[in-house]
N, C-alpha and C positions, 0 to 999 in steps of 0.2 A: 361357932365364933365367926365374927364378920372381920374381914381384912380391909381396912380403909387406907389407901395409898395416895399420898400427894405427891406430885412430881415437882422436881426442881434440881438445882445444882448445889452441892455442898460448898461451904467456904463463905467467909464474911463478905467477900467482894460480890457475891451473888445474892446475898441474903434478901435485900429489898428490891430485887429487879422484878419485871413483869413476868419473867419466865418461872419465877418461884412462887406464884399464887397457890400452887398446890401444897407446897411446904407451909406457907403461911396459913392455909385453911387447916391444916393438921394442928398447927400451933394453936389456932383459935379454938378448935375442938378440945384439945387437951387442957386448955385454960378453962373452958367451961366445965369440963369433967374433973378438974382439980388434980390432973396427973402431969407427969413430965415425960417427954419423948427423948429419954436419955439412956436407953439400953441399946447397946450396939450388937446386933446379930444379923445373919443372913444379908450382910453387906448393906444394912439399913439402920437408921436410928428408930427405935420403936418404943411404944409405950402401951400399957394395957389399961383399958377403961370400961365402963358400962354405959350403954345408951339404951334407955328404957330397961327391958329385962335382958338385953343381949350383951354378951361379952364381946368387945371389940379389940382388935389390935391396930393401933395407929402406926403408920409406917412412913419414913422419908428415905427413899433409896439414896445411898451415898456413892453410887456407881457413875455419877453425872448423868444427865438427862438422856443422852443418846444410847446409854446401855442400861436403863431402868429395868428392862425385861429380866436381866440377870438376877437382880435382887428380888423382883416380884415372883419370878419362878421358884427361887429358893424358899421364900416365905410361904407360898401356896403349897409346895411339897412338905416342908417342915411341919406346918400347922394342918395339913390335910384339908385345905381350903377347896371348896367347889367353886371355881371362878363364876360360873353362870348364876349361882345362888348367893354367894357370900363375898364377892370381891366388888369394891367401889374404888375407882380411880378418879382423881380430881387434878385437873390441869388447865393451863391457860389455852386460849384459842384465838389466833389472829383473825379468824373469819367471823367472829361474832362482835356485836356492838360493844363498846367499851363498858364494863361493869355488868353486863347481862349474863344470865345463866341459862345453860341448856342441859337438861337431864335426859339420858338415854339409857335404855336396858342393854343396848349393844350397838355396834356400828363400825365403819371403817375408821382407821387412825388419821385419815386425811394426810395432811403434810406435817403433822406433829411427830418428830423423830422419837420422843419418849414413848408415845403410844405405838408406833411402829415397832419399837424394840419389845414392848410388852406383848403386843399381838403375835409377834414372831416367836418369842420365848413360850408363850402358852399355846401356840398353834391355834389360836381362836380370837375371834373379835366379839365373842359372846359374853361380855361382862358389862356391869353398870358403870357409867361414867358421868361425871359433872364437869362440864366445860364452862370456864370463866372467860368471858369476852375480853380482849385487849386491843381490838381493831383501833388503829389510829385515825384521827381526823382526816389526814391526807394520805395519798398514795405513798407507799414506801419504795425507796430505792434499795434499801438493805434491811430485810426482815430480821436477820440474825442479830444485827446491831441493835434494832429496836427492842427485841424481846429481852436482850441482855442489858438494857438501859435501866437505870435506877428509876424507881417510882417517883414522879414529880409531886412537888407540893400541891399543885392544882388537882392532881389525881387521887390524893390520899383519901378524901372522904368517900369518893365513889368506890375505891378499892376496899375500904373499910366495910362499907355496906355489902359489897360483893362477897366479902369473906364471911360476914354474918350469914348471908343468904346461903352460901355454899355449905356452911356448918349446920344451918336449918335443914337444908336439903338432905344432908346425910342423915339427920335425926328422923326426918319424914320417911325416907327410903326404909330405914331400919325398923320403925315403929308402925308405919301404915302401908308400906309397899312402894314400888317405884312408880306405879301409875298415879298414885296420890301425889307424889313429888312432881311428876311431869306436869299434872293439872295446875299445881300451885306455882311452880317456878318457871315453866316454859312460856306461860302467857306474858310474863313481864317484858319480853323482847318484842311483842307484837305492837304495831302502832296503835294508839288509842283511837276508838272510833269517834268521829266528829259528833258533837252534841246535836 
């Protein structure tokens, strides 16, 4: 079984914030699979689905972003998940261009507190991740305030496409492997060559 974790904060006030793009991607995958993420266990809302021939567990930790690792560790232990092979974490990234995607088989958590929590709880950075770019147009004075701001009307279309791409990336990782997903989705952030 694959464990697909989207990061975010529980509660209606956070539902459509930039910091909840992981949760929103899980919702998009669930919608495509015709399932609900409404089972509460291991401090997460979860739902079971199939992608290709693979059984997957979709999860939205309810521990709040900065303690995401507590829930992820419980899920990994309970379902005997090998993080290196079977865990995919989806989250927002302030360092990537808005709406872009970056797929990686492993790496440092950077400044993302949710990823720091997961890496610490698993004592490893060796698991797949999909980062969704939320970098603003101008320099920020308060990053925390920005990531917890509501998605603006002008951003909805780009966010919608990013969620579709992230859901597609999960499908490609599971059915074709992470290298195929990197080849397909990581290119989109590169500037296009001049004609």
